[in-house]
N, C-alpha and C positions, 0 to 999 in steps of 0.2 A: 573240459571247456581252457583254453587260456584265460587265465585272469587279467584286467590292466596291471596290476603290478608288477606281473612278469611282463611283458612288453614296451611299460617307459624306458625310455634310457636304450633302448634299438635304435641305429641308424644307419637301415638301408642306404648303400652308394648311390650316389646321381637316381632320388629321386627327388624330384625337382616339380613342386606347384607353387600356384603366386594366386594370390584371393585379393579380390579387389572389391573397395566396399569402404565401412566406415570405422573409425576408432574415434572411442568417445571416451568419457569419464561416464561408469554408472554410479551415480548415489539410491542406498538402499537401503526400503523403512522398513520392517519387519509391524506389523498389529496383527492384535484379534482377527479383526473384521474390519473390509472396507465403513466409513461412517454412509449414510444417507446422502446425498446433496443437499448441500449448504451446512451438514449437522460436519464432528469433530470426533476425534477420536484417539488415544495415547501411542505413541510410538514403544515399539518395546526395547528394539536393536535397529542399529542403524551401521552405514558401512559407505565406506568408497574404494571403490577400484576400478581399472582400468575398463574400459568396458568396449562398445561395438561390436556387432553379430561378423563381422567379416575380421577383425584384428583376433574375438576370440578363438575363432576357429584356427589362423593361422598361428594365434599362440598353443591349443593345442594339440595341431599339425606338428610344431617344433619340437616336443612335446613326447610324442609318439615317434619323435626321428623320421621323421619326414622336412628334407629339407627346403622351406618355403621364404617366397618374399613375401612380404605386404604389398600394397598399392591402395591410394588413399593420401588424403588432406590428412594435417592435423594442425592448433594452432600454435601459433609461434611465440608459445603462453605457459607459466610456468606449469598447467596438466600440459601443456604438449612435452613437455620436457617427459615429464614424469609417462606419462603414454608411449613415447619413445624408448627407455628405461624397462618398461615392462616389458617390450614388444622384442628387446634384444636382451635381455634376458632368458626372454622365452626359445630362445636360439633361431629370431625370426631374423632375416634378410629387412632393410628399411631404405636400402639404396634407390629405391623408383619411389619414395615418400615424396611426397610434396607439402605445401605449410598457407597457408590463412593466418587471419588474423587473431583467429577465440577457438580453441575445443568445444566442440559436441557436445553435447551431456545430455544421461537420461533420468530421470528421477520415476524411480521401481517401488512400488509400495507391496508386500507380499504379503497374505493375511497367512492364517493358523493352518491352511493346508496344502500352502507350498505355491499357490495359483498367484500369478502378480496382473498389475496392472502397469500403464507405462505414458511416460509423458517423455514424448524427445525433442532438443532440438539439437538438430546436425553442428553448425557450426561452418567450421570451414571446410566439415564433410561435404558439405554441401556445393561447395565452389568445385565446378568443373575442372579436369586432370589437364593438364596440357603433353600433348604424344614429344617424347623428349628417345634421342636413341639409347638411352639405358631402357628405356620402355622396351623399344621395340627388339634390345637384343635380350629382355626376359622372354617375351613372348614369342619369341625362336628359338629359345631352349626350354622352355617350363613342359611338363607329359601332360597334364593339364591346369587350367586357369577356373576359376571357382569365384560366380561373378554373385551381389548381391544387388537381389530384385528392387532393393532400396536406390540403387544408382538409373534406374530406367525414369525415373520418376523425374529429372530434370532433362528438358533436352540435349541438351549441351552435354550432357555424363551421358546422357544416351550413346550419344554421336562419339563419345572417347571410347566406349568402354564397345562400341561397336568395329570400331579401326582396332583394338585389342583383340576382337574375336575374330575378328579376317587374318591380321598376321599368323596370329595362333593359326588359327586352322589353316593356314597354305603352308605353317614349317610343321605339318603332322598332330597336333597337339589335340586334346581332348577339350572342349568346353562344358563346365559343368555349372547350375543355373539354380542358387538357392530362392525361389521364389519372393520370399517372404509376408509378410499379409496384407500389405501395400497395391501388391500385384495386381490388385483389381484397378486401381486404379490410372495404371499403365495407359498408352493410349492404344486401342487394339490392334492398327496398321503395324507399329514397331512391335507390339509384345508377339503377332505370327512371328511378324520376321525373327526376331530372335531366336524363337523355337525353332527355326528352321533350319540354324547354328546348331542346335542341343544336341548334346552326345550325352550328357547324367541331367536327368530334371531331378532337384532334390526339394521336394513338397513335402506339405502336412496334409490332411484332410480335406481343411478346409479350401488350400490354396491351390490342390489340383483340379477340385471341383468349378473353384473362380475359374483355372485355365481351360477348363471345361466345357466353359458357361451349362453347367447343368448344379441342380442341387441334390442329382443320385451317384452317391460315391462308385458305384459299379460303374455304373454309363460312363462316370468320368474316368475312369481306369479303362476303362474299353477304350474310348475315343483318345486319349493322351499316350497309350500304347500303340496309335497306329502313326504318333505323331514324331514318337519320341525313343533312342533305340536303347537305350536306360533309366527305367527310376529306381531312386529311390526315397520308399515313403516312410513317413517321419506316423507313428500311431499312438506316439502319447506312451497311456500304461498298458498300450495294447502289442506292444513290441516295435516291431519295422517291416516291411518287407520289399519284395525286392522283382523289379522284371528285365529280363532281357528279350533282344529280339535276337532271332534267328541272323548270325551272321556278328552282330558286337564281336568286336577286335580288343582285348585289353590290351596296355602298353608293354606289358611282358609277351602277348602273343597271343593269347589263348582266344581261340573263334569258336563260337558259339553255337554248336551246329542245329539248334531248336529254338522256340520259343521256352524263358522259364519262368514259373514265378516261386517265389519263397519269402515263407514267412518265419519270421523268429520271433520268440514272446518276447518282454522286457526283461530285466537284470529285476529279479526282488533288491528293493534297496528302502530306506529309509528316506522320504522327501523330507527337505530341510528348503529347499529353495530350486524350483523350478527356472530361472534364468538363465541362458546360455543352452539349455540341454537339446536342441534343436543344431546351434553351433557347435556346438560338442561329437554331436551325433554326425554331422558332416564328414567332423576331419578325423571319426575312428572308420567310418566307411570309405572313406576315400585313401586313409592309411590301409586297409585290406584288402583294398580292390588294388591298390599300385605293388601291393603283398602276394597276395594267394586268386591263384584262378580258383577259388570255389567262394562264391557266392551268398551262400550262410558266414561264411568265415568273413565275410564283409558286413553284413546285419550286425554278428556276431560283437565285433569288435566297435561298432557305432554303439551297441547300447550299451556293450559296456562303459563308454568310456562318456555315453549321456549319463550312465548311474553313477558312475563317478562325482559328474557337476552335481546334478539334485542332490546328495546325499552332503553337500556342504552350500556354505552361504556364499557367493559371490558367483562370477560365470565364467573364471578364469580358471583352469585344468592345473592343478598342482603337481610339481615334481614330486 
């Protein structure tokens, strides 16, 4: 089995991904346990790092050797300058980045088991993007565009996202969606329209059931298999699974002659912090998808990348 240490630094030629979403500052605090409402607890360790689901995925893709552009807004402030430096040091193209007044941030409390509680302020990331010629050129050349579901909460941001998706699809690119924990708050008609474009859906178990409008996982999977050609399913400590529908064609030209469902267990690892695990899985899965015709290899790469993140403090993959 190929290990993460063996795959870092590989630079496949002309594998282009655009990631649309938030770039924020993460303030992380480790405690023994969360206090009750109105209570108090001691902070054992604290950390400040660049974060945001989409930016985390973009940096991880760059670390895995995938040519990646980040598309989103950051603040015209000191934090924004730091976020930019983190993106560029991770080999991420920031030519499509736009700006607002202040950078957003996330306060994350991590307990002794590595589980997290998050409080988010999106700041500049909540300001809708403006369509520009460079954004259009990017959408026309990438092989995959990954959109964070957080971008669908604001109607104007959703409008921009739809424009980007339509340009991407017209040029033959694949559209991937990470639904986000708030996908249930997206207006139903919009959600249905977005799903009609999706080639690769990247949910966790809860998000899949929300999209399928059922509390039964098996029923949710059956429902979404009829709506989406490829589902990369994040199952936490159980690992991950992928469904590929008959007729799905990868960027390398591999066509699947029949429906396929594969599960791969999680990598054994000592959990330190689960922040960014799903973002890292997305990056690893997409990296594997671009390189290999084997769905098992996509899952193994995703699990390896997620394992590297949860075994460290912070949500950014380190080279």
